[in-house]
Backbone as a chain_set.jsonl record, in Angstrom:
{"seq": "XXXXXXXXXXXXXXXXXXXXXXXXXXXXXXXXXXXXXXXXXXXXXXXXXXXXXXXXXXXXXXXXXXXXXXXXXXXXXXXXXXXXXXXXXXXXXXXXXXXXXXXXXXXXXXXXXXXXXXXXXXXXXXXXXXXXXXXXXXXXXXXXXXXXXXXXXXXXXXXXXXXXXXXXXXXXXXXXXXXXXXXXXXX", "coords": {"N": [[-24.311, -5.361, -27.621], [-21.673, -4.27, -28.04], [-19.877, -5.86, -27.083], [-20.616, -8.362, -28.842], [-20.102, -7.428, -31.416], [-17.205, -6.359, -30.974], [-16.38, -9.06, -30.919], [-16.833, -10.306, -33.518], [-15.118, -8.61, -35.252], [-12.593, -9.25, -34.27], [-12.541, -11.6, -35.016], [-12.602, -11.663, -37.51], [-10.281, -10.141, -37.844], [-8.365, -11.69, -36.548], [-8.368, -14.101, -38.214], [-7.81, -12.88, -40.733], [-4.85, -12.55, -39.891], [-3.769, -14.438, -39.578], [-4.001, -15.147, -42.407], [-2.227, -13.315, -43.321], [0.276, -14.028, -41.834], [0.874, -16.171, -43.164], [1.69, -15.656, -45.227], [4.058, -13.678, -44.955], [5.343, -15.879, -43.971], [5.84, -17.79, -46.308], [6.926, -15.823, -47.766], [9.282, -16.028, -46.997], [9.869, -13.701, -44.876], [10.875, -11.736, -46.488], [9.344, -9.883, -47.599], [8.64, -6.529, -47.2], [5.662, -5.593, -47.544], [4.29, -7.218, -46.338], [5.398, -8.023, -43.692], [4.746, -5.428, -42.97], [1.846, -5.181, -42.994], [1.347, -7.698, -41.288], [1.922, -6.494, -38.363], [0.231, -4.444, -38.758], [-2.312, -5.8, -38.748], [-1.877, -6.974, -36.528], [-1.966, -4.969, -34.232], [-4.509, -3.624, -34.322], [-5.993, -6.483, -33.354], [-4.685, -6.532, -30.669], [-6.17, -3.969, -30.208], [-8.782, -4.502, -30.18], [-9.192, -6.515, -28.743], [-8.247, -5.018, -26.08], [-10.755, -3.72, -25.782], [-12.701, -5.336, -25.948], [-12.178, -6.342, -23.224], [-12.802, -3.99, -22.027], [-15.405, -3.638, -22.572], [-16.481, -5.932, -20.527], [-16.678, -5.32, -18.486], [-18.623, -4.269, -15.421], [-21.848, -2.805, -15.525], [-22.227, -0.673, -17.372], [-23.439, 1.509, -16.691], [-22.932, 3.095, -14.528], [-21.373, 6.039, -13.171], [-19.319, 7.374, -14.491], [-15.946, 6.285, -15.99], [-14.737, 2.582, -16.193], [-12.504, 1.533, -14.133], [-10.854, -0.921, -13.145], [-12.295, -4.224, -13.976], [-12.296, -5.689, -11.427], [-13.3, -6.356, -7.846], [-11.235, -5.218, -5.92], [-8.786, -7.517, -3.777], [-8.376, -6.657, -0.635], [-7.386, -7.278, 2.468], [-9.444, -6.318, 5.165], [-7.545, -5.149, 7.976], [-8.657, -6.195, 11.567], [-7.786, -5.852, 13.636], [-5.506, -4.313, 16.215], [-5.309, -1.614, 15.122], [-3.248, 0.97, 14.928], [-2.849, 4.308, 15.799], [-0.425, 6.905, 15.023], [0.452, 10.18, 16.201], [1.864, 13.376, 16.904], [2.199, 16.028, 18.945], [3.042, 19.299, 19.169], [4.852, 21.434, 20.567], [5.46, 24.146, 19.359], [4.822, 25.337, 16.408], [6.07, 25.686, 13.812], [7.447, 23.767, 13.24], [8.33, 20.612, 11.279], [6.355, 17.772, 10.211], [7.361, 15.422, 11.154], [9.33, 16.474, 12.935], [10.109, 16.776, 16.112], [10.563, 17.65, 19.421], [12.099, 17.053, 22.913], [9.468, 17.04, 25.549], [7.606, 17.505, 23.813], [4.564, 15.964, 22.97], [3.547, 12.823, 22.061], [0.871, 10.939, 20.943], [-1.078, 8.224, 21.002], [-3.485, 5.976, 19.483], [-5.35, 3.158, 19.856], [-7.332, 1.089, 17.8], [-9.195, -1.612, 18.017], [-7.87, -3.508, 20.044], [-5.454, -6.149, 20.623], [-3.874, -7.182, 22.332], [-3.283, -7.023, 25.959], [-1.343, -5.391, 26.81], [0.719, -2.741, 25.488], [3.734, -1.526, 23.92], [5.132, 1.657, 23.798], [8.508, 2.707, 21.898], [10.836, 4.846, 21.596], [13.224, 4.665, 19.56], [16.917, 4.705, 18.323], [17.584, 4.869, 15.254], [18.804, 2.73, 13.677], [20.857, -0.147, 12.896], [21.588, -0.874, 15.425], [19.206, -0.455, 17.313], [19.263, 1.12, 19.812], [17.347, 1.856, 22.707], [16.01, 4.843, 23.223], [13.608, 6.172, 25.082], [10.875, 4.621, 26.482], [7.88, 3.22, 26.856], [4.925, 1.965, 28.698], [2.175, 0.868, 27.585], [-1.174, 0.459, 28.887], [-3.833, -1.489, 28.449], [-7.091, -0.579, 28.59], [-11.041, -2.347, 29.295], [-11.719, -1.394, 26.915], [-12.791, -0.928, 23.533], [-11.36, 0.715, 22.411], [-8.205, 2.819, 22.698], [-6.655, 5.542, 24.113], [-3.702, 6.855, 24.307], [-1.065, 9.471, 25.583], [2.053, 9.932, 25.361], [5.091, 11.985, 27.047], [7.727, 13.341, 25.307], [10.833, 12.543, 26.787], [12.84, 15.115, 28.516], [15.16, 14.211, 28.878], [16.353, 12.776, 27.12], [18.976, 12.828, 24.776], [20.003, 12.784, 22.32], [19.995, 13.916, 19.497], [18.657, 14.226, 15.804], [17.867, 11.829, 13.623], [15.143, 9.354, 14.754], [13.192, 6.561, 15.709], [9.594, 6.36, 16.507], [7.857, 3.408, 17.793], [5.609, 0.942, 18.082], [4.345, -1.627, 19.772], [3.056, -5.042, 20.202], [2.829, -6.695, 23.985], [4.018, -10.068, 24.722], [2.016, -12.185, 26.928], [2.61, -14.208, 27.623], [5.196, -14.474, 28.13], [6.233, -11.246, 29.723], [8.376, -9.482, 29.242], [8.696, -10.012, 26.722], [8.412, -8.783, 23.619], [6.079, -8.187, 20.746], [6.366, -9.923, 17.506], [5.887, -8.323, 15.027], [5.604, -4.807, 14.383], [3.551, -2.733, 15.552], [2.845, 0.312, 14.546], [5.185, 2.303, 13.084], [7.159, 5.4, 13.081], [9.351, 7.473, 11.692], [10.835, 9.831, 13.176], [12.282, 12.912, 13.591], [14.569, 14.28, 15.851], [14.693, 17.381, 17.573]], "CA": [[-24.179, -5.503, -28.563], [-20.807, -3.87, -28.367], [-19.043, -7.006, -27.198], [-20.846, -9.188, -30.197], [-19.206, -6.682, -32.479], [-15.795, -6.721, -30.892], [-15.866, -10.048, -31.264], [-17.087, -10.32, -34.921], [-14.298, -7.657, -35.522], [-11.882, -9.797, -33.259], [-12.505, -13.061, -35.436], [-12.156, -11.377, -38.618], [-8.815, -9.876, -38.406], [-7.786, -13.078, -36.368], [-7.974, -14.615, -39.876], [-6.261, -11.818, -41.391], [-3.771, -12.384, -39.357], [-3.345, -15.591, -39.747], [-3.094, -15.422, -43.777], [-0.655, -12.192, -43.739], [1.37, -14.599, -41.361], [1.157, -17.562, -43.699], [1.994, -14.44, -46.129], [5.359, -13.749, -44.349], [6.416, -17.398, -43.978], [6.173, -18.242, -47.913], [7.676, -15.104, -48.395], [10.589, -16.002, -46.239], [10.201, -12.74, -44.353], [11.649, -10.483, -47.308], [8.434, -9.211, -48.187], [7.952, -5.544, -46.457], [4.171, -5.215, -47.138], [3.7, -8.467, -45.543], [5.377, -7.3, -42.298], [3.828, -4.33, -42.25], [0.253, -5.574, -42.702], [0.978, -8.194, -39.94], [2.4, -5.719, -37.14], [-1.202, -3.227, -38.47], [-3.023, -6.267, -38.025], [-1.328, -7.491, -34.917], [-2.518, -3.752, -33.25], [-5.519, -3.781, -34.27], [-6.178, -7.739, -32.577], [-4.659, -5.556, -29.216], [-6.883, -2.984, -29.386], [-10.13, -5.415, -30.159], [-9.007, -7.284, -26.984], [-8.457, -4.289, -25.398], [-12.113, -3.054, -26.169], [-13.518, -6.491, -25.243], [-11.81, -6.429, -21.733], [-13.312, -3.236, -21.338], [-17.027, -3.755, -22.76], [-17.18, -6.732, -20.122], [-16.58, -4.249, -16.819], [-20.157, -3.73, -14.984], [-23.435, -2.668, -16.331], [-22.337, 0.36, -18.022], [-24.613, 2.283, -15.772], [-22.333, 3.828, -13.876], [-21.089, 7.552, -13.248], [-17.658, 7.249, -15.168], [-15.373, 5.061, -16.854], [-14.112, 1.385, -15.077], [-11.048, 1.404, -14.025], [-10.942, -2.256, -13.3], [-13.257, -5.217, -13.499], [-12.68, -6.714, -10.694], [-12.819, -5.784, -6.83], [-9.494, -5.431, -5.216], [-8.832, -7.758, -3.088], [-7.992, -5.895, 0.577], [-8.414, -7.631, 3.528], [-9.55, -5.399, 6.504], [-7.194, -5.744, 9.44], [-9.801, -5.849, 12.21], [-7.117, -5.948, 14.986], [-4.69, -3.93, 15.951], [-5.147, -0.633, 13.697], [-2.65, 1.523, 15.471], [-1.871, 5.585, 14.755], [0.66, 7.826, 15.735], [0.639, 11.388, 15.897], [2.835, 14.404, 17.519], [1.559, 16.992, 19.552], [3.732, 19.952, 19.462], [4.712, 23.205, 21.49], [6.088, 25.302, 18.385], [3.946, 25.157, 15.468], [6.827, 25.807, 12.861], [7.994, 22.043, 13.128], [7.771, 19.893, 10.654], [5.254, 16.779, 10.431], [8.133, 14.588, 11.766], [10.186, 16.756, 13.934], [9.883, 16.777, 17.632], [11.6, 17.896, 20.589], [11.421, 17.34, 24.243], [8.257, 17.84, 25.884], [6.221, 17.705, 23.008], [3.909, 14.744, 23.046], [2.999, 11.592, 21.063], [-0.447, 10.322, 21.087], [-1.065, 6.981, 20.15], [-4.789, 5.419, 19.514], [-5.478, 1.906, 19.111], [-8.867, 0.52, 17.555], [-9.526, -3.166, 18.307], [-6.535, -3.69, 20.416], [-5.363, -7.963, 21.217], [-2.939, -7.478, 23.494], [-3.464, -6.732, 26.879], [-0.726, -4.325, 26.513], [2.041, -2.512, 24.461], [5.06, -0.791, 24.586], [5.575, 2.548, 22.967], [9.279, 3.033, 22.471], [11.826, 5.824, 21.055], [14.786, 3.744, 19.183], [17.83, 5.082, 17.381], [16.991, 4.564, 13.972], [20.015, 2.074, 13.454], [20.977, -1.579, 13.412], [21.761, -1.363, 16.757], [18.108, -0.134, 17.595], [19.65, 1.868, 20.98], [16.371, 2.714, 23.268], [16.612, 6.403, 24.434], [12.424, 5.838, 25.584], [9.678, 3.419, 26.595], [6.289, 4.054, 27.683], [4.346, 0.751, 28.513], [0.717, 1.274, 27.794], [-1.96, -0.754, 29.372], [-5.521, -0.88, 27.591], [-8.404, -1.032, 29.066], [-11.481, -3.137, 28.377], [-13.276, -0.599, 26.366], [-12.694, -1.202, 22.674], [-10.524, 2.137, 22.281], [-7.787, 3.402, 23.404], [-5.977, 6.182, 23.315], [-2.424, 7.304, 25.405], [-0.167, 9.84, 25.19], [3.582, 10.002, 26.469], [5.72, 13.016, 26.452], [8.777, 13.231, 24.897], [11.382, 13.082, 27.922], [13.809, 16.08, 28.491], [16.253, 13.375, 29.411], [16.555, 12.407, 25.342], [19.738, 13.714, 24.611], [20.005, 12.658, 21.2], [19.733, 14.817, 18.378], [18.736, 13.627, 14.91], [16.797, 10.885, 13.775], [14.857, 8.175, 15.173], [12.055, 5.817, 15.279], [9.001, 5.503, 17.057], [7.224, 1.966, 17.586], [4.409, 0.447, 18.815], [4.64, -3.018, 19.781], [2.19, -6.08, 21.62], [3.91, -7.555, 24.75], [3.497, -11.227, 24.727], [1.591, -12.155, 27.401], [3.692, -15.646, 28.036], [6.599, -13.695, 28.263], [5.966, -10.078, 29.584], [9.243, -8.799, 28.49], [9.14, -9.996, 25.014], [7.777, -8.05, 22.623], [6.132, -9.065, 19.569], [7.364, -9.667, 16.482], [5.525, -7.617, 14.281], [5.558, -3.415, 15.072], [1.935, -2.583, 14.848], [3.131, 1.139, 14.327], [6.119, 3.097, 13.354], [7.18, 6.712, 12.051], [10.537, 8.049, 11.713], [11.218, 11.035, 13.454], [13.876, 14.08, 13.656], [14.464, 14.87, 17.192], [15.28, 19.178, 17.221]], "C": [[-22.47, -4.902, -28.871], [-19.586, -5.306, -28.313], [-19.231, -8.193, -28.413], [-20.329, -8.601, -31.126], [-18.146, -6.547, -32.62], [-15.424, -8.297, -31.279], [-15.9, -10.375, -32.32], [-15.595, -9.664, -35.534], [-12.83, -8.603, -35.079], [-11.497, -11.265, -34.458], [-11.938, -12.895, -36.859], [-10.482, -11.076, -38.812], [-7.697, -10.854, -37.504], [-7.213, -14.025, -37.539], [-7.269, -14.326, -40.688], [-5.471, -12.462, -41.102], [-3.019, -13.508, -39.731], [-2.935, -15.623, -41.471], [-2.212, -14.457, -43.708], [0.576, -13.132, -42.754], [1.663, -15.603, -42.346], [2.341, -16.3, -44.831], [3.677, -14.44, -46.557], [6.101, -14.702, -44.243], [6.651, -17.702, -44.987], [7.125, -17.15, -48.435], [9.258, -14.639, -47.803], [10.911, -14.816, -45.04], [11.054, -11.701, -45.117], [10.802, -9.728, -47.596], [7.78, -7.949, -47.054], [6.618, -5.204, -46.235], [3.927, -6.165, -46.2], [3.851, -8.131, -43.819], [5.035, -6.512, -41.916], [2.513, -4.264, -41.52], [0.408, -6.552, -41.238], [1.359, -7.252, -38.872], [0.967, -4.786, -37.292], [-1.897, -4.634, -37.61], [-3.044, -6.841, -36.028], [-2.139, -6.35, -33.358], [-3.572, -3.562, -33.352], [-6.477, -5.249, -33.089], [-6.156, -7.174, -31.158], [-5.934, -4.746, -29.137], [-8.511, -3.401, -29.409], [-10.162, -6.043, -28.618], [-8.948, -6.148, -26.086], [-9.779, -3.898, -24.986], [-13.025, -3.928, -25.702], [-13.458, -6.527, -23.925], [-12.595, -5.072, -21.13], [-14.666, -3.278, -21.346], [-17.302, -4.783, -21.561], [-17.222, -6.11, -18.902], [-17.881, -3.925, -16.611], [-21.328, -3.787, -15.585], [-23.552, -1.409, -17.316], [-22.674, 1.559, -17.75], [-23.632, 3.538, -15.205], [-21.826, 5.21, -14.123], [-19.586, 7.694, -14.289], [-17.181, 5.955, -15.924], [-14.555, 3.889, -15.694], [-12.792, 2.006, -14.957], [-10.359, -0.14, -13.85], [-12.008, -2.888, -13.361], [-13.251, -5.729, -12.382], [-12.164, -6.103, -8.792], [-11.857, -6.501, -6.291], [-9.81, -6.207, -3.587], [-8.015, -7.403, -1.479], [-8.667, -6.632, 1.396], [-8.01, -6.83, 4.722], [-8.568, -5.808, 7.725], [-8.242, -5.47, 10.344], [-9.471, -5.961, 13.955], [-5.878, -5.275, 15.024], [-4.415, -2.559, 15.337], [-4.478, 0.36, 15.003], [-2.148, 3.322, 14.841], [-1.335, 6.079, 15.845], [0.53, 9.228, 15.6], [1.31, 12.416, 16.925], [1.919, 15.762, 18.037], [2.675, 18.055, 19.848], [3.501, 21.407, 20.066], [4.961, 24.036, 20.216], [5.637, 24.474, 17.187], [5.226, 25.352, 14.288], [7.514, 24.211, 12.59], [7.392, 21.297, 12.246], [6.843, 18.625, 10.647], [6.083, 15.646, 11.367], [9.332, 15.227, 12.612], [9.325, 17.011, 15.204], [11.278, 16.978, 18.33], [11.412, 17.902, 21.856], [10.522, 18.146, 24.595], [7.3, 17.764, 24.638], [5.912, 16.344, 22.789], [3.516, 13.593, 21.834], [2.062, 11.004, 21.731], [-0.17, 9.21, 20.363], [-2.658, 6.128, 20.863], [-4.859, 4.125, 18.76], [-6.738, 1.27, 19.281], [-8.861, -1.071, 17.622], [-8.172, -3.4, 19.23], [-6.824, -5.504, 20.406], [-4.807, -8.223, 21.888], [-3.311, -6.579, 24.518], [-2.693, -5.493, 27.233], [0.76, -4.249, 25.748], [2.888, -1.835, 24.818], [5.213, 0.437, 23.236], [6.924, 2.902, 22.908], [10.413, 4.239, 21.561], [12.885, 4.888, 20.814], [15.591, 4.705, 18.348], [17.092, 4.608, 16.239], [18.435, 4.279, 12.914], [19.698, 0.605, 13.365], [21.198, -1.842, 14.327], [20.436, -1.169, 17.588], [18.166, 0.368, 19.049], [18.187, 2.52, 21.353], [16.299, 3.786, 23.804], [14.864, 6.417, 24.618], [11.575, 4.866, 25.788], [8.664, 3.971, 27.386], [5.824, 2.407, 27.592], [2.267, 1.105, 28.73], [-0.515, -0.26, 27.856], [-3.21, -0.869, 28.904], [-6.361, -1.404, 28.115], [-9.516, -2.057, 28.664], [-12.035, -2.824, 27.32], [-12.183, -1.128, 24.399], [-11.487, -0.56, 21.301], [-9.639, 2.248, 22.809], [-6.523, 4.256, 23.533], [-4.624, 6.534, 24.686], [-1.637, 8.632, 24.889], [1.074, 10.011, 26.223], [3.779, 11.395, 25.596], [7.155, 12.578, 26.1], [10.18, 13.892, 26.339], [12.684, 14.205, 27.793], [15.225, 15.175, 29.106], [17.012, 12.961, 27.63], [17.919, 13.269, 24.894], [20.376, 13.904, 23.271], [19.249, 13.58, 19.955], [19.383, 14.109, 16.725], [17.627, 12.38, 14.6], [16.806, 9.673, 14.272], [13.678, 7.556, 15.041], [10.727, 5.72, 16.491], [7.932, 4.364, 16.838], [6.772, 2.035, 18.548], [4.325, -1.218, 18.367], [3.964, -4.163, 20.719], [3.107, -6.15, 22.838], [3.229, -8.982, 25.031], [2.935, -11.556, 26.28], [2.339, -13.806, 28.519], [4.887, -15.065, 28.799], [6.757, -12.029, 28.368], [7.199, -9.009, 28.974], [9.802, -8.92, 27.297], [8.192, -9.157, 24.14], [7.236, -8.611, 21.321], [6.727, -9.205, 18.397], [7.41, -8.042, 15.482], [5.157, -5.932, 15.279], [3.981, -3.082, 14.404], [1.904, -0.654, 14.5], [4.264, 1.711, 14.26], [6.412, 4.133, 12.562], [8.766, 7.078, 12.485], [10.534, 9.434, 12.017], [12.481, 11.808, 13.474], [13.762, 14.733, 15.382], [15.207, 16.233, 17.146], [16.116, 19.009, 18.808]], "O": [[-22.043, -5.133, -30.002], [-18.759, -5.641, -29.16], [-18.279, -8.827, -28.866], [-19.946, -9.404, -31.976], [-17.623, -6.52, -33.734], [-14.379, -8.648, -31.828], [-14.854, -10.971, -32.576], [-14.994, -10.38, -36.335], [-11.928, -8.451, -35.902], [-10.383, -11.764, -34.62], [-11.097, -13.635, -37.369], [-9.695, -11.579, -39.614], [-6.479, -10.817, -37.683], [-6.094, -14.504, -37.728], [-6.396, -14.94, -41.301], [-5.081, -13.217, -41.992], [-1.853, -13.517, -40.125], [-1.832, -16.017, -41.85], [-1.123, -14.829, -44.145], [1.76, -12.89, -42.988], [2.846, -15.941, -42.382], [3.563, -16.352, -44.971], [4.319, -14.808, -47.541], [7.325, -14.638, -44.358], [7.828, -18.051, -45.084], [7.959, -17.369, -49.314], [10.004, -13.672, -47.952], [11.934, -14.879, -44.358], [11.814, -10.926, -44.537], [11.233, -8.632, -47.952], [6.831, -8.14, -46.294], [6.221, -4.682, -45.193], [3.298, -5.841, -45.192], [2.966, -8.018, -42.971], [4.849, -6.384, -40.706], [2.097, -3.813, -40.453], [-0.246, -6.273, -40.233], [0.446, -7.533, -38.095], [0.473, -4.354, -36.251], [-2.037, -4.713, -36.389], [-3.743, -6.966, -35.022], [-2.569, -6.625, -32.238], [-4.024, -3.186, -32.27], [-7.361, -4.989, -32.272], [-7.158, -7.199, -30.445], [-6.679, -4.811, -28.159], [-9.36, -2.764, -28.785], [-10.983, -5.982, -27.702], [-9.72, -6.284, -25.136], [-9.95, -3.732, -23.778], [-14.041, -3.55, -25.118], [-14.5, -6.718, -23.298], [-12.965, -5.04, -19.956], [-15.265, -3.009, -20.305], [-18.504, -4.724, -21.3], [-18.081, -6.598, -18.168], [-18.442, -3.298, -17.51], [-21.765, -4.8, -16.132], [-24.577, -1.105, -17.926], [-22.331, 2.56, -18.38], [-23.724, 4.723, -15.525], [-21.835, 5.593, -15.293], [-19.247, 8.864, -14.469], [-17.805, 4.968, -16.313], [-13.959, 4.213, -14.667], [-12.236, 2.845, -15.665], [-9.335, -0.407, -14.479], [-12.956, -2.308, -12.83], [-14.273, -6.363, -12.12], [-11.076, -5.607, -8.501], [-11.608, -7.7, -6.164], [-10.544, -5.858, -2.663], [-6.973, -8.028, -1.281], [-9.882, -6.827, 1.414], [-6.892, -6.638, 5.201], [-8.862, -6.793, 8.402], [-8.896, -4.469, 10.048], [-10.175, -6.071, 14.959], [-5.09, -5.459, 14.096], [-3.245, -2.342, 15.023], [-5.167, 0.495, 16.015], [-1.424, 3.58, 13.88], [-1.527, 5.911, 17.049], [0.492, 9.466, 14.393], [1.149, 11.99, 18.069], [1.048, 16.306, 17.358], [3.349, 17.766, 20.837], [2.544, 22.181, 20.086], [4.18, 24.98, 20.335], [5.933, 23.3, 16.962], [4.786, 24.49, 13.527], [8.022, 23.857, 11.526], [6.167, 21.176, 12.224], [6.485, 18.643, 11.825], [5.467, 15.041, 12.245], [10.261, 14.493, 12.946], [8.146, 17.361, 15.257], [12.445, 16.691, 18.061], [10.563, 18.706, 22.24], [10.414, 19.347, 24.347], [6.117, 18.064, 24.8], [6.792, 15.549, 22.458], [3.21, 13.951, 20.697], [2.198, 10.573, 22.875], [0.624, 9.077, 19.432], [-2.932, 5.81, 22.02], [-4.589, 3.914, 17.578], [-7.247, 0.938, 20.351], [-8.081, -1.508, 16.776], [-7.236, -3.431, 18.431], [-7.909, -6.063, 20.253], [-4.853, -9.356, 22.366], [-3.656, -5.438, 24.208], [-3.243, -4.599, 27.876], [1.589, -5.122, 25.491], [2.956, -1.449, 25.985], [5.362, 0.172, 22.043], [7.131, 3.604, 23.897], [10.445, 3.8, 20.411], [13.441, 4.328, 21.758], [14.965, 5.517, 17.667], [16.036, 3.985, 16.349], [18.949, 4.935, 12.007], [18.601, 0.127, 13.654], [21.15, -3.046, 14.578], [20.481, -1.744, 18.675], [17.145, 0.108, 19.685], [17.731, 3.444, 20.679], [16.532, 3.811, 25.012], [14.676, 7.169, 23.661], [11.671, 4.039, 24.882], [8.614, 4.848, 28.248], [6.211, 1.673, 26.683], [1.514, 1.417, 29.653], [-0.638, -1.334, 27.266], [-3.764, 0.204, 29.141], [-6.492, -2.626, 28.178], [-9.186, -2.763, 27.711], [-12.753, -3.597, 26.686], [-11.039, -1.583, 24.37], [-11.052, -0.909, 20.204], [-9.822, 1.736, 23.913], [-5.443, 3.818, 23.138], [-4.862, 6.384, 25.885], [-1.628, 8.79, 23.668], [1.071, 10.166, 27.445], [3.327, 11.851, 24.545], [7.664, 11.562, 26.575], [10.406, 15.044, 26.711], [13.486, 14.017, 26.878], [16.147, 15.702, 29.729], [18.207, 12.975, 27.338], [17.751, 14.47, 24.68], [21.107, 14.856, 22.999], [18.047, 13.741, 19.745], [20.2, 13.207, 16.538], [16.687, 12.117, 15.349], [17.785, 8.932, 14.372], [12.972, 8.022, 14.147], [10.945, 4.938, 17.416], [7.213, 4.367, 15.838], [7.025, 2.669, 19.573], [4.271, -1.806, 17.287], [4.292, -4.217, 21.905], [4.214, -5.632, 22.693], [2.089, -9.072, 25.486], [3.693, -10.972, 27.054], [2.403, -14.116, 29.708], [5.299, -15.308, 29.934], [7.264, -11.418, 27.428], [6.961, -7.959, 28.377], [10.8, -8.393, 26.806], [6.993, -9.182, 24.418], [7.898, -9.494, 20.776], [7.74, -8.526, 18.23], [8.253, -7.166, 15.283], [4.663, -5.851, 16.404], [3.498, -3.161, 13.274], [0.781, -0.27, 14.174], [4.752, 1.828, 15.384], [6.07, 4.059, 11.381], [9.185, 6.895, 13.628], [10.232, 10.232, 11.129], [13.593, 11.29, 13.373], [12.927, 15.514, 15.839], [16.346, 16.221, 16.679], [16.783, 19.941, 19.257]]}, "num_chains": 1, "name": "protein.A"}
């Protein structure tokens, strides 16, 4: 019922808009009342179109207002779901701060590579490697690893934790895509 009413109102306002547009045209845009009426009718038309599109969403039975008429297109990745976390000895640190001796934990769900590399690199264009650990994935569907930040890391400041897959064809080459990265601050 709401849809039909909105369509009828929209058609009526549309015809009135055409008539007022003709009035503005024949008055050569010099009649202020005609221009004001055209703006008002245009606003009413936009409101009716909004009501019409909102009325077309779903069945109206749901618990609250609809946000969108469409299901979002989200391609769920089913491979290489990697998460990084830091286990700290000092609980006063912020979430991205780490010091030598703290542990970086990696969880890989549905891995597609047999081996991954966890690297700590400088967060600059050179990307100098501070520490590296090879992560060999067992046959299980999920793999978790832990790597303590080495005491030999002398850099203090911003760095980057990065997880990449190792290509089977050339074991020294890493995949182009980084499957997880986290900017950290080494204290």
